[in-house]
mmCIF file as Biopython writes it, N, C-alpha, C and O atoms, coordinates in Angstrom:
data_model
#
loop_
_atom_site.group_PDB
_atom_site.id
_atom_site.type_symbol
_atom_site.label_atom_id
_atom_site.label_alt_id
_atom_site.label_comp_id
_atom_site.label_asym_id
_atom_site.label_entity_id
_atom_site.label_seq_id
_atom_site.pdbx_PDB_ins_code
_atom_site.Cartn_x
_atom_site.Cartn_y
_atom_site.Cartn_z
_atom_site.occupancy
_atom_site.B_iso_or_equiv
_atom_site.auth_seq_id
_atom_site.auth_asym_id
_atom_site.pdbx_PDB_model_num
ATOM 1   N N  . MET A ? 1  ? 16.035 -73.859  -89.296  1.0 0.0 1  A 1 
ATOM 2   C CA . MET A ? 1  ? 16.476 -75.113  -88.593  1.0 0.0 1  A 1 
ATOM 3   C C  . MET A ? 1  ? 18.542 -74.950  -89.589  1.0 0.0 1  A 1 
ATOM 4   O O  . MET A ? 1  ? 19.482 -75.428  -88.954  1.0 0.0 1  A 1 
ATOM 5   N N  . GLU A ? 2  ? 18.825 -74.311  -90.939  1.0 0.0 2  A 1 
ATOM 6   C CA . GLU A ? 2  ? 19.418 -74.183  -91.907  1.0 0.0 2  A 1 
ATOM 7   C C  . GLU A ? 2  ? 20.882 -73.508  -91.342  1.0 0.0 2  A 1 
ATOM 8   O O  . GLU A ? 2  ? 22.022 -73.615  -91.795  1.0 0.0 2  A 1 
ATOM 9   N N  . LYS A ? 3  ? 20.209 -72.548  -89.810  1.0 0.0 3  A 1 
ATOM 10  C CA . LYS A ? 3  ? 21.022 -71.316  -89.508  1.0 0.0 3  A 1 
ATOM 11  C C  . LYS A ? 3  ? 21.596 -71.686  -88.246  1.0 0.0 3  A 1 
ATOM 12  O O  . LYS A ? 3  ? 22.420 -71.000  -87.641  1.0 0.0 3  A 1 
ATOM 13  N N  . LEU A ? 4  ? 21.087 -72.918  -87.823  1.0 0.0 4  A 1 
ATOM 14  C CA . LEU A ? 4  ? 21.763 -73.093  -86.557  1.0 0.0 4  A 1 
ATOM 15  C C  . LEU A ? 4  ? 23.176 -73.315  -86.954  1.0 0.0 4  A 1 
ATOM 16  O O  . LEU A ? 4  ? 23.324 -73.601  -88.142  1.0 0.0 4  A 1 
ATOM 17  N N  . ASP A ? 5  ? 24.372 -73.240  -86.140  1.0 0.0 5  A 1 
ATOM 18  C CA . ASP A ? 5  ? 25.463 -73.402  -86.218  1.0 0.0 5  A 1 
ATOM 19  C C  . ASP A ? 5  ? 25.672 -74.186  -84.481  1.0 0.0 5  A 1 
ATOM 20  O O  . ASP A ? 5  ? 25.673 -73.414  -83.523  1.0 0.0 5  A 1 
ATOM 21  N N  . HIS A ? 6  ? 25.800 -75.368  -84.287  1.0 0.0 6  A 1 
ATOM 22  C CA . HIS A ? 6  ? 26.712 -75.781  -82.723  1.0 0.0 6  A 1 
ATOM 23  C C  . HIS A ? 6  ? 26.653 -77.154  -82.783  1.0 0.0 6  A 1 
ATOM 24  O O  . HIS A ? 6  ? 25.840 -77.959  -83.239  1.0 0.0 6  A 1 
ATOM 25  N N  . ASP A ? 7  ? 27.968 -77.247  -82.075  1.0 0.0 7  A 1 
ATOM 26  C CA . ASP A ? 7  ? 28.140 -78.820  -81.933  1.0 0.0 7  A 1 
ATOM 27  C C  . ASP A ? 7  ? 27.517 -79.962  -81.784  1.0 0.0 7  A 1 
ATOM 28  O O  . ASP A ? 7  ? 28.083 -80.967  -82.215  1.0 0.0 7  A 1 
ATOM 29  N N  . HIS A ? 8  ? 26.560 -80.054  -81.314  1.0 0.0 8  A 1 
ATOM 30  C CA . HIS A ? 8  ? 25.992 -80.642  -81.065  1.0 0.0 8  A 1 
ATOM 31  C C  . HIS A ? 8  ? 24.308 -81.011  -81.538  1.0 0.0 8  A 1 
ATOM 32  O O  . HIS A ? 8  ? 23.495 -81.703  -80.925  1.0 0.0 8  A 1 
ATOM 33  N N  . ILE A ? 9  ? 24.131 -80.237  -82.922  1.0 0.0 9  A 1 
ATOM 34  C CA . ILE A ? 9  ? 23.526 -79.973  -83.540  1.0 0.0 9  A 1 
ATOM 35  C C  . ILE A ? 9  ? 23.278 -80.225  -84.781  1.0 0.0 9  A 1 
ATOM 36  O O  . ILE A ? 9  ? 23.206 -79.245  -85.523  1.0 0.0 9  A 1 
ATOM 37  N N  . ALA A ? 10 ? 23.050 -81.757  -85.444  1.0 0.0 10 A 1 
ATOM 38  C CA . ALA A ? 10 ? 23.166 -81.816  -86.609  1.0 0.0 10 A 1 
ATOM 39  C C  . ALA A ? 10 ? 23.282 -80.995  -87.993  1.0 0.0 10 A 1 
ATOM 40  O O  . ALA A ? 10 ? 22.121 -80.689  -88.264  1.0 0.0 10 A 1 
ATOM 41  N N  . LYS A ? 11 ? 23.878 -80.648  -88.689  1.0 0.0 11 A 1 
ATOM 42  C CA . LYS A ? 11 ? 23.384 -79.398  -89.706  1.0 0.0 11 A 1 
ATOM 43  C C  . LYS A ? 11 ? 22.756 -80.165  -90.817  1.0 0.0 11 A 1 
ATOM 44  O O  . LYS A ? 11 ? 22.799 -81.252  -91.393  1.0 0.0 11 A 1 
ATOM 45  N N  . LEU A ? 12 ? 22.130 -78.977  -90.808  1.0 0.0 12 A 1 
ATOM 46  C CA . LEU A ? 12 ? 20.933 -79.278  -92.115  1.0 0.0 12 A 1 
ATOM 47  C C  . LEU A ? 12 ? 21.477 -78.544  -92.923  1.0 0.0 12 A 1 
ATOM 48  O O  . LEU A ? 12 ? 21.951 -77.423  -92.743  1.0 0.0 12 A 1 
ATOM 49  N N  . PHE A ? 13 ? 21.410 -79.336  -94.105  1.0 0.0 13 A 1 
ATOM 50  C CA . PHE A ? 13 ? 21.911 -78.465  -95.920  1.0 0.0 13 A 1 
ATOM 51  C C  . PHE A ? 13 ? 20.939 -78.193  -96.589  1.0 0.0 13 A 1 
ATOM 52  O O  . PHE A ? 13 ? 21.175 -77.229  -97.318  1.0 0.0 13 A 1 
ATOM 53  N N  . GLU A ? 14 ? 19.930 -78.593  -96.694  1.0 0.0 14 A 1 
ATOM 54  C CA . GLU A ? 14 ? 18.573 -78.928  -98.072  1.0 0.0 14 A 1 
ATOM 55  C C  . GLU A ? 14 ? 17.131 -79.205  -97.089  1.0 0.0 14 A 1 
ATOM 56  O O  . GLU A ? 14 ? 17.226 -79.892  -96.071  1.0 0.0 14 A 1 
ATOM 57  N N  . VAL A ? 15 ? 15.823 -78.603  -97.508  1.0 0.0 15 A 1 
ATOM 58  C CA . VAL A ? 15 ? 15.261 -79.336  -97.644  1.0 0.0 15 A 1 
ATOM 59  C C  . VAL A ? 15 ? 14.817 -79.259  -99.127  1.0 0.0 15 A 1 
ATOM 60  O O  . VAL A ? 15 ? 15.075 -78.332  -99.895  1.0 0.0 15 A 1 
ATOM 61  N N  . PHE A ? 16 ? 13.946 -80.639  -99.472  1.0 0.0 16 A 1 
ATOM 62  C CA . PHE A ? 16 ? 12.956 -80.489  -100.821 1.0 0.0 16 A 1 
ATOM 63  C C  . PHE A ? 16 ? 11.968 -81.076  -100.751 1.0 0.0 16 A 1 
ATOM 64  O O  . PHE A ? 16 ? 12.029 -82.028  -99.972  1.0 0.0 16 A 1 
ATOM 65  N N  . GLU A ? 17 ? 10.992 -80.923  -101.262 1.0 0.0 17 A 1 
ATOM 66  C CA . GLU A ? 17 ? 9.585  -82.299  -101.283 1.0 0.0 17 A 1 
ATOM 67  C C  . GLU A ? 17 ? 9.576  -82.598  -102.949 1.0 0.0 17 A 1 
ATOM 68  O O  . GLU A ? 17 ? 10.003 -82.101  -103.991 1.0 0.0 17 A 1 
ATOM 69  N N  . SER A ? 18 ? 8.862  -83.652  -102.517 1.0 0.0 18 A 1 
ATOM 70  C CA . SER A ? 18 ? 7.959  -84.720  -103.868 1.0 0.0 18 A 1 
ATOM 71  C C  . SER A ? 18 ? 6.404  -84.246  -103.091 1.0 0.0 18 A 1 
ATOM 72  O O  . SER A ? 18 ? 6.194  -83.521  -102.119 1.0 0.0 18 A 1 
ATOM 73  N N  . HIS A ? 19 ? 5.619  -84.884  -103.850 1.0 0.0 19 A 1 
ATOM 74  C CA . HIS A ? 19 ? 4.297  -84.934  -104.028 1.0 0.0 19 A 1 
ATOM 75  C C  . HIS A ? 19 ? 3.811  -85.486  -102.899 1.0 0.0 19 A 1 
ATOM 76  O O  . HIS A ? 19 ? 3.043  -84.800  -102.223 1.0 0.0 19 A 1 
ATOM 77  N N  . LYS A ? 20 ? 4.210  -87.057  -102.388 1.0 0.0 20 A 1 
ATOM 78  C CA . LYS A ? 20 ? 4.538  -87.544  -101.362 1.0 0.0 20 A 1 
ATOM 79  C C  . LYS A ? 20 ? 5.565  -87.462  -99.556  1.0 0.0 20 A 1 
ATOM 80  O O  . LYS A ? 20 ? 5.778  -88.085  -98.516  1.0 0.0 20 A 1 
ATOM 81  N N  . GLN A ? 21 ? 5.884  -86.159  -100.322 1.0 0.0 21 A 1 
ATOM 82  C CA . GLN A ? 21 ? 7.892  -86.683  -99.114  1.0 0.0 21 A 1 
ATOM 83  C C  . GLN A ? 21 ? 8.668  -85.603  -99.257  1.0 0.0 21 A 1 
ATOM 84  O O  . GLN A ? 21 ? 9.173  -85.265  -100.328 1.0 0.0 21 A 1 
ATOM 85  N N  . VAL A ? 22 ? 8.861  -84.727  -97.666  1.0 0.0 22 A 1 
ATOM 86  C CA . VAL A ? 22 ? 9.821  -84.222  -97.619  1.0 0.0 22 A 1 
ATOM 87  C C  . VAL A ? 22 ? 10.407 -84.854  -96.743  1.0 0.0 22 A 1 
ATOM 88  O O  . VAL A ? 22 ? 10.108 -85.523  -95.753  1.0 0.0 22 A 1 
ATOM 89  N N  . PHE A ? 23 ? 11.984 -84.284  -97.676  1.0 0.0 23 A 1 
ATOM 90  C CA . PHE A ? 23 ? 13.120 -84.585  -97.867  1.0 0.0 23 A 1 
ATOM 91  C C  . PHE A ? 23 ? 14.007 -84.319  -97.328  1.0 0.0 23 A 1 
ATOM 92  O O  . PHE A ? 23 ? 14.737 -84.044  -98.280  1.0 0.0 23 A 1 
ATOM 93  N N  . PHE A ? 24 ? 14.978 -84.061  -95.899  1.0 0.0 24 A 1 
ATOM 94  C CA . PHE A ? 24 ? 16.260 -83.386  -95.442  1.0 0.0 24 A 1 
ATOM 95  C C  . PHE A ? 24 ? 17.914 -83.886  -95.873  1.0 0.0 24 A 1 
ATOM 96  O O  . PHE A ? 24 ? 18.376 -84.899  -95.349  1.0 0.0 24 A 1 
ATOM 97  N N  . ILE A ? 25 ? 18.448 -83.359  -96.521  1.0 0.0 25 A 1 
ATOM 98  C CA . ILE A ? 25 ? 19.682 -83.422  -96.225  1.0 0.0 25 A 1 
ATOM 99  C C  . ILE A ? 25 ? 20.203 -82.913  -95.561  1.0 0.0 25 A 1 
ATOM 100 O O  . ILE A ? 25 ? 20.092 -81.689  -95.482  1.0 0.0 25 A 1 
ATOM 101 N N  . MET A ? 26 ? 21.347 -83.907  -94.452  1.0 0.0 26 A 1 
ATOM 102 C CA . MET A ? 26 ? 21.713 -83.629  -92.866  1.0 0.0 26 A 1 
ATOM 103 C C  . MET A ? 26 ? 23.179 -84.201  -93.123  1.0 0.0 26 A 1 
ATOM 104 O O  . MET A ? 26 ? 23.550 -85.104  -93.872  1.0 0.0 26 A 1 
ATOM 105 N N  . GLU A ? 27 ? 23.979 -83.272  -92.144  1.0 0.0 27 A 1 
ATOM 106 C CA . GLU A ? 27 ? 24.892 -83.826  -91.422  1.0 0.0 27 A 1 
ATOM 107 C C  . GLU A ? 27 ? 25.047 -85.496  -91.255  1.0 0.0 27 A 1 
ATOM 108 O O  . GLU A ? 27 ? 24.129 -86.277  -91.004  1.0 0.0 27 A 1 
ATOM 109 N N  . TYR A ? 28 ? 26.407 -85.811  -91.456  1.0 0.0 28 A 1 
ATOM 110 C CA . TYR A ? 28 ? 26.061 -87.440  -91.111  1.0 0.0 28 A 1 
ATOM 111 C C  . TYR A ? 28 ? 26.668 -87.580  -89.952  1.0 0.0 28 A 1 
ATOM 112 O O  . TYR A ? 28 ? 27.777 -87.052  -89.870  1.0 0.0 28 A 1 
ATOM 113 N N  . VAL A ? 29 ? 26.138 -88.308  -88.754  1.0 0.0 29 A 1 
ATOM 114 C CA . VAL A ? 29 ? 26.631 -88.444  -87.746  1.0 0.0 29 A 1 
ATOM 115 C C  . VAL A ? 29 ? 26.485 -90.180  -87.457  1.0 0.0 29 A 1 
ATOM 116 O O  . VAL A ? 29 ? 25.613 -91.045  -87.377  1.0 0.0 29 A 1 
ATOM 117 N N  . ASN A ? 30 ? 28.535 -89.961  -87.331  1.0 0.0 30 A 1 
ATOM 118 C CA . ASN A ? 30 ? 28.821 -91.105  -86.856  1.0 0.0 30 A 1 
ATOM 119 C C  . ASN A ? 30 ? 28.122 -91.954  -85.873  1.0 0.0 30 A 1 
ATOM 120 O O  . ASN A ? 30 ? 27.210 -91.353  -85.305  1.0 0.0 30 A 1 
ATOM 121 N N  . GLY A ? 31 ? 28.255 -92.932  -85.582  1.0 0.0 31 A 1 
ATOM 122 C CA . GLY A ? 31 ? 27.891 -93.744  -84.677  1.0 0.0 31 A 1 
ATOM 123 C C  . GLY A ? 31 ? 26.831 -94.017  -83.531  1.0 0.0 31 A 1 
ATOM 124 O O  . GLY A ? 31 ? 26.112 -93.072  -83.207  1.0 0.0 31 A 1 
ATOM 125 N N  . ASP A ? 32 ? 26.687 -95.179  -82.923  1.0 0.0 32 A 1 
ATOM 126 C CA . ASP A ? 32 ? 25.469 -95.527  -82.669  1.0 0.0 32 A 1 
ATOM 127 C C  . ASP A ? 32 ? 24.415 -94.818  -81.982  1.0 0.0 32 A 1 
ATOM 128 O O  . ASP A ? 32 ? 24.582 -93.856  -81.232  1.0 0.0 32 A 1 
ATOM 129 N N  . SER A ? 33 ? 23.051 -95.493  -82.365  1.0 0.0 33 A 1 
ATOM 130 C CA . SER A ? 33 ? 21.878 -94.677  -81.751  1.0 0.0 33 A 1 
ATOM 131 C C  . SER A ? 33 ? 21.942 -94.554  -80.265  1.0 0.0 33 A 1 
ATOM 132 O O  . SER A ? 33 ? 22.743 -95.443  -79.976  1.0 0.0 33 A 1 
ATOM 133 N N  . LEU A ? 34 ? 21.678 -94.141  -79.460  1.0 0.0 34 A 1 
ATOM 134 C CA . LEU A ? 34 ? 21.649 -94.054  -78.423  1.0 0.0 34 A 1 
ATOM 135 C C  . LEU A ? 34 ? 20.675 -95.220  -77.786  1.0 0.0 34 A 1 
ATOM 136 O O  . LEU A ? 34 ? 20.840 -95.558  -76.614  1.0 0.0 34 A 1 
ATOM 137 N N  . HIS A ? 35 ? 19.610 -95.848  -78.637  1.0 0.0 35 A 1 
ATOM 138 C CA . HIS A ? 35 ? 18.542 -97.296  -78.073  1.0 0.0 35 A 1 
ATOM 139 C C  . HIS A ? 35 ? 19.671 -98.277  -78.583  1.0 0.0 35 A 1 
ATOM 140 O O  . HIS A ? 35 ? 19.150 -99.366  -78.343  1.0 0.0 35 A 1 
ATOM 141 N N  . GLY A ? 36 ? 20.494 -98.456  -78.956  1.0 0.0 36 A 1 
ATOM 142 C CA . GLY A ? 36 ? 21.187 -99.453  -79.342  1.0 0.0 36 A 1 
ATOM 143 C C  . GLY A ? 36 ? 22.705 -99.550  -78.699  1.0 0.0 36 A 1 
ATOM 144 O O  . GLY A ? 36 ? 23.509 -100.456 -78.477  1.0 0.0 36 A 1 
ATOM 145 N N  . TYR A ? 37 ? 22.653 -98.108  -78.520  1.0 0.0 37 A 1 
ATOM 146 C CA . TYR A ? 37 ? 24.105 -98.153  -76.968  1.0 0.0 37 A 1 
ATOM 147 C C  . TYR A ? 37 ? 23.800 -98.949  -75.562  1.0 0.0 37 A 1 
ATOM 148 O O  . TYR A ? 37 ? 24.595 -99.683  -74.976  1.0 0.0 37 A 1 
ATOM 149 N N  . LEU A ? 38 ? 22.585 -98.657  -75.201  1.0 0.0 38 A 1 
ATOM 150 C CA . LEU A ? 38 ? 21.573 -98.818  -74.199  1.0 0.0 38 A 1 
ATOM 151 C C  . LEU A ? 38 ? 22.125 -100.440 -74.188  1.0 0.0 38 A 1 
ATOM 152 O O  . LEU A ? 38 ? 22.998 -100.814 -73.404  1.0 0.0 38 A 1 
ATOM 153 N N  . LYS A ? 39 ? 21.342 -101.513 -75.384  1.0 0.0 39 A 1 
ATOM 154 C CA . LYS A ? 39 ? 21.241 -102.107 -75.341  1.0 0.0 39 A 1 
ATOM 155 C C  . LYS A ? 39 ? 23.011 -102.959 -75.149  1.0 0.0 39 A 1 
ATOM 156 O O  . LYS A ? 39 ? 23.501 -103.966 -75.660  1.0 0.0 39 A 1 
ATOM 157 N N  . MET A ? 40 ? 23.229 -102.526 -74.732  1.0 0.0 40 A 1 
ATOM 158 C CA . MET A ? 40 ? 25.144 -103.286 -75.153  1.0 0.0 40 A 1 
ATOM 159 C C  . MET A ? 40 ? 25.304 -103.009 -73.918  1.0 0.0 40 A 1 
ATOM 160 O O  . MET A ? 40 ? 26.226 -103.697 -73.480  1.0 0.0 40 A 1 
ATOM 161 N N  . LYS A ? 41 ? 24.684 -102.068 -72.820  1.0 0.0 41 A 1 
ATOM 162 C CA . LYS A ? 41 ? 24.694 -101.871 -71.445  1.0 0.0 41 A 1 
ATOM 163 C C  . LYS A ? 41 ? 24.304 -103.177 -70.429  1.0 0.0 41 A 1 
ATOM 164 O O  . LYS A ? 41 ? 23.110 -103.450 -70.308  1.0 0.0 41 A 1 
ATOM 165 N N  . PRO A ? 42 ? 25.140 -103.842 -69.829  1.0 0.0 42 A 1 
ATOM 166 C CA . PRO A ? 42 ? 24.285 -104.234 -68.191  1.0 0.0 42 A 1 
ATOM 167 C C  . PRO A ? 42 ? 22.821 -103.489 -67.878  1.0 0.0 42 A 1 
ATOM 168 O O  . PRO A ? 42 ? 22.653 -102.269 -67.885  1.0 0.0 42 A 1 
ATOM 169 N N  . ASN A ? 43 ? 21.971 -104.329 -67.649  1.0 0.0 43 A 1 
ATOM 170 C CA . ASN A ? 43 ? 20.464 -103.709 -67.338  1.0 0.0 43 A 1 
ATOM 171 C C  . ASN A ? 43 ? 20.222 -102.318 -68.239  1.0 0.0 43 A 1 
ATOM 172 O O  . ASN A ? 43 ? 19.350 -101.509 -67.923  1.0 0.0 43 A 1 
ATOM 173 N N  . ARG A ? 44 ? 20.860 -102.185 -69.085  1.0 0.0 44 A 1 
ATOM 174 C CA . ARG A ? 44 ? 20.130 -101.425 -70.088  1.0 0.0 44 A 1 
ATOM 175 C C  . ARG A ? 44 ? 20.115 -99.978  -69.926  1.0 0.0 44 A 1 
ATOM 176 O O  . ARG A ? 44 ? 19.406 -99.182  -70.541  1.0 0.0 44 A 1 
ATOM 177 N N  . GLN A ? 45 ? 21.195 -99.670  -68.802  1.0 0.0 45 A 1 
ATOM 178 C CA . GLN A ? 45 ? 21.512 -98.514  -67.704  1.0 0.0 45 A 1 
ATOM 179 C C  . GLN A ? 45 ? 23.370 -97.821  -68.259  1.0 0.0 45 A 1 
ATOM 180 O O  . GLN A ? 45 ? 24.435 -98.347  -68.581  1.0 0.0 45 A 1 
ATOM 181 N N  . MET A ? 46 ? 22.953 -96.696  -68.129  1.0 0.0 46 A 1 
ATOM 182 C CA . MET A ? 46 ? 24.636 -96.467  -68.311  1.0 0.0 46 A 1 
ATOM 183 C C  . MET A ? 46 ? 25.183 -95.574  -67.015  1.0 0.0 46 A 1 
ATOM 184 O O  . MET A ? 46 ? 24.423 -94.907  -66.313  1.0 0.0 46 A 1 
ATOM 185 N N  . PRO A ? 47 ? 26.362 -95.649  -66.846  1.0 0.0 47 A 1 
ATOM 186 C CA . PRO A ? 47 ? 26.882 -94.926  -65.579  1.0 0.0 47 A 1 
ATOM 187 C C  . PRO A ? 47 ? 26.700 -93.447  -65.000  1.0 0.0 47 A 1 
ATOM 188 O O  . PRO A ? 47 ? 27.176 -92.688  -65.844  1.0 0.0 47 A 1 
ATOM 189 N N  . GLU A ? 48 ? 26.337 -92.910  -64.193  1.0 0.0 48 A 1 
ATOM 190 C CA . GLU A ? 48 ? 25.594 -91.718  -64.386  1.0 0.0 48 A 1 
ATOM 191 C C  . GLU A ? 48 ? 26.583 -90.607  -64.725  1.0 0.0 48 A 1 
ATOM 192 O O  . GLU A ? 48 ? 26.444 -89.481  -65.203  1.0 0.0 48 A 1 
ATOM 193 N N  . LEU A ? 49 ? 27.403 -91.163  -64.399  1.0 0.0 49 A 1 
ATOM 194 C CA . LEU A ? 49 ? 28.710 -89.607  -64.635  1.0 0.0 49 A 1 
ATOM 195 C C  . LEU A ? 49 ? 28.475 -89.384  -66.760  1.0 0.0 49 A 1 
ATOM 196 O O  . LEU A ? 49 ? 28.269 -88.310  -67.324  1.0 0.0 49 A 1 
ATOM 197 N N  . GLU A ? 50 ? 28.583 -90.540  -67.331  1.0 0.0 50 A 1 
ATOM 198 C CA . GLU A ? 50 ? 27.968 -90.740  -69.121  1.0 0.0 50 A 1 
ATOM 199 C C  . GLU A ? 50 ? 26.820 -90.340  -69.231  1.0 0.0 50 A 1 
ATOM 200 O O  . GLU A ? 50 ? 26.423 -90.123  -70.376  1.0 0.0 50 A 1 
ATOM 201 N N  . ALA A ? 51 ? 25.885 -90.104  -68.076  1.0 0.0 51 A 1 
ATOM 202 C CA . ALA A ? 51 ? 25.022 -89.663  -68.520  1.0 0.0 51 A 1 
ATOM 203 C C  . ALA A ? 51 ? 24.675 -88.046  -68.599  1.0 0.0 51 A 1 
ATOM 204 O O  . ALA A ? 51 ? 24.144 -87.214  -69.335  1.0 0.0 51 A 1 
ATOM 205 N N  . LYS A ? 52 ? 25.192 -88.151  -67.621  1.0 0.0 52 A 1 
ATOM 206 C CA . LYS A ? 52 ? 25.417 -86.616  -67.157  1.0 0.0 52 A 1 
ATOM 207 C C  . LYS A ? 52 ? 26.223 -86.022  -68.217  1.0 0.0 52 A 1 
ATOM 208 O O  . LYS A ? 52 ? 26.016 -84.872  -68.603  1.0 0.0 52 A 1 
ATOM 209 N N  . PHE A ? 53 ? 27.275 -86.883  -68.773  1.0 0.0 53 A 1 
ATOM 210 C CA . PHE A ? 53 ? 27.992 -85.860  -69.968  1.0 0.0 53 A 1 
ATOM 211 C C  . PHE A ? 53 ? 27.136 -85.643  -71.151  1.0 0.0 53 A 1 
ATOM 212 O O  . PHE A ? 53 ? 26.935 -84.526  -71.626  1.0 0.0 53 A 1 
ATOM 213 N N  . LEU A ? 54 ? 26.476 -87.095  -71.767  1.0 0.0 54 A 1 
ATOM 214 C CA . LEU A ? 54 ? 25.839 -86.774  -72.762  1.0 0.0 54 A 1 
ATOM 215 C C  . LEU A ? 54 ? 24.253 -85.570  -72.141  1.0 0.0 54 A 1 
ATOM 216 O O  . LEU A ? 54 ? 23.938 -84.749  -73.003  1.0 0.0 54 A 1 
ATOM 217 N N  . TRP A ? 55 ? 23.659 -85.528  -71.219  1.0 0.0 55 A 1 
ATOM 218 C CA . TRP A ? 55 ? 22.265 -84.686  -71.272  1.0 0.0 55 A 1 
ATOM 219 C C  . TRP A ? 55 ? 23.201 -83.115  -71.274  1.0 0.0 55 A 1 
ATOM 220 O O  . TRP A ? 55 ? 22.844 -82.066  -71.810  1.0 0.0 55 A 1 
ATOM 221 N N  . ARG A ? 56 ? 24.777 -83.433  -70.314  1.0 0.0 56 A 1 
ATOM 222 C CA . ARG A ? 56 ? 25.219 -81.443  -70.471  1.0 0.0 56 A 1 
ATOM 223 C C  . ARG A ? 56 ? 24.852 -80.841  -72.158  1.0 0.0 56 A 1 
ATOM 224 O O  . ARG A ? 56 ? 24.245 -79.824  -72.494  1.0 0.0 56 A 1 
ATOM 225 N N  . GLN A ? 57 ? 25.538 -82.003  -73.066  1.0 0.0 57 A 1 
ATOM 226 C CA . GLN A ? 57 ? 25.180 -81.978  -74.318  1.0 0.0 57 A 1 
ATOM 227 C C  . GLN A ? 57 ? 23.860 -81.539  -75.176  1.0 0.0 57 A 1 
ATOM 228 O O  . GLN A ? 57 ? 23.650 -81.005  -76.265  1.0 0.0 57 A 1 
ATOM 229 N N  . VAL A ? 58 ? 23.181 -81.993  -74.225  1.0 0.0 58 A 1 
ATOM 230 C CA . VAL A ? 58 ? 21.427 -81.760  -74.702  1.0 0.0 58 A 1 
ATOM 231 C C  . VAL A ? 58 ? 21.277 -80.382  -74.141  1.0 0.0 58 A 1 
ATOM 232 O O  . VAL A ? 58 ? 21.075 -79.350  -74.781  1.0 0.0 58 A 1 
ATOM 233 N N  . VAL A ? 59 ? 21.403 -80.516  -72.881  1.0 0.0 59 A 1 
ATOM 234 C CA . VAL A ? 59 ? 21.112 -79.042  -72.553  1.0 0.0 59 A 1 
ATOM 235 C C  . VAL A ? 59 ? 22.071 -77.929  -73.045  1.0 0.0 59 A 1 
ATOM 236 O O  . VAL A ? 59 ? 21.255 -77.035  -73.267  1.0 0.0 59 A 1 
ATOM 237 N N  . GLN A ? 60 ? 22.793 -77.623  -73.231  1.0 0.0 60 A 1 
ATOM 238 C CA . GLN A ? 60 ? 23.822 -76.930  -73.675  1.0 0.0 60 A 1 
ATOM 239 C C  . GLN A ? 60 ? 22.897 -76.483  -75.764  1.0 0.0 60 A 1 
ATOM 240 O O  . GLN A ? 60 ? 22.503 -75.378  -76.138  1.0 0.0 60 A 1 
ATOM 241 N N  . ALA A ? 61 ? 22.877 -77.600  -76.449  1.0 0.0 61 A 1 
ATOM 242 C CA . ALA A ? 61 ? 22.126 -77.612  -77.646  1.0 0.0 61 A 1 
ATOM 243 C C  . ALA A ? 61 ? 20.738 -76.947  -77.197  1.0 0.0 61 A 1 
ATOM 244 O O  . ALA A ? 61 ? 20.703 -75.724  -77.329  1.0 0.0 61 A 1 
ATOM 245 N N  . ILE A ? 62 ? 20.062 -77.310  -76.897  1.0 0.0 62 A 1 
ATOM 246 C CA . ILE A ? 62 ? 18.487 -76.881  -76.197  1.0 0.0 62 A 1 
ATOM 247 C C  . ILE A ? 62 ? 18.857 -74.894  -75.891  1.0 0.0 62 A 1 
ATOM 248 O O  . ILE A ? 62 ? 18.364 -73.981  -76.553  1.0 0.0 62 A 1 
ATOM 249 N N  . HIS A ? 63 ? 19.542 -74.792  -75.067  1.0 0.0 63 A 1 
ATOM 250 C CA . HIS A ? 63 ? 20.089 -73.314  -74.553  1.0 0.0 63 A 1 
ATOM 251 C C  . HIS A ? 63 ? 21.081 -72.441  -75.795  1.0 0.0 63 A 1 
ATOM 252 O O  . HIS A ? 63 ? 21.509 -71.287  -75.792  1.0 0.0 63 A 1 
ATOM 253 N N  . TYR A ? 64 ? 21.187 -73.344  -76.619  1.0 0.0 64 A 1 
ATOM 254 C CA . TYR A ? 64 ? 21.870 -72.510  -78.143  1.0 0.0 64 A 1 
ATOM 255 C C  . TYR A ? 64 ? 20.384 -71.905  -79.098  1.0 0.0 64 A 1 
ATOM 256 O O  . TYR A ? 64 ? 19.977 -70.894  -79.671  1.0 0.0 64 A 1 
ATOM 257 N N  . CYS A ? 65 ? 19.940 -73.450  -78.749  1.0 0.0 65 A 1 
ATOM 258 C CA . CYS A ? 65 ? 18.659 -72.704  -79.469  1.0 0.0 65 A 1 
ATOM 259 C C  . CYS A ? 65 ? 17.494 -71.587  -79.397  1.0 0.0 65 A 1 
ATOM 260 O O  . CYS A ? 65 ? 16.736 -71.176  -80.275  1.0 0.0 65 A 1 
ATOM 261 N N  . HIS A ? 66 ? 17.616 -71.272  -78.144  1.0 0.0 66 A 1 
ATOM 262 C CA . HIS A ? 66 ? 16.874 -70.228  -77.417  1.0 0.0 66 A 1 
ATOM 263 C C  . HIS A ? 66 ? 17.604 -68.976  -76.983  1.0 0.0 66 A 1 
ATOM 264 O O  . HIS A ? 66 ? 17.003 -68.091  -76.374  1.0 0.0 66 A 1 
#
């Protein structure tokens, strides 16, 4: 994951572990979660054009990974 370099994938800088936990040092991504965003929308739904825009970013990131 440290080798990935794409606009729609949070960057991983470092990983280390203790005897109980694994820690990921990642890029800070500003903004609310999708869940929090949808809670503010009527009927917890986003407009179709917005959903298409977000879905396209997800697909581009997955395509890059492959």
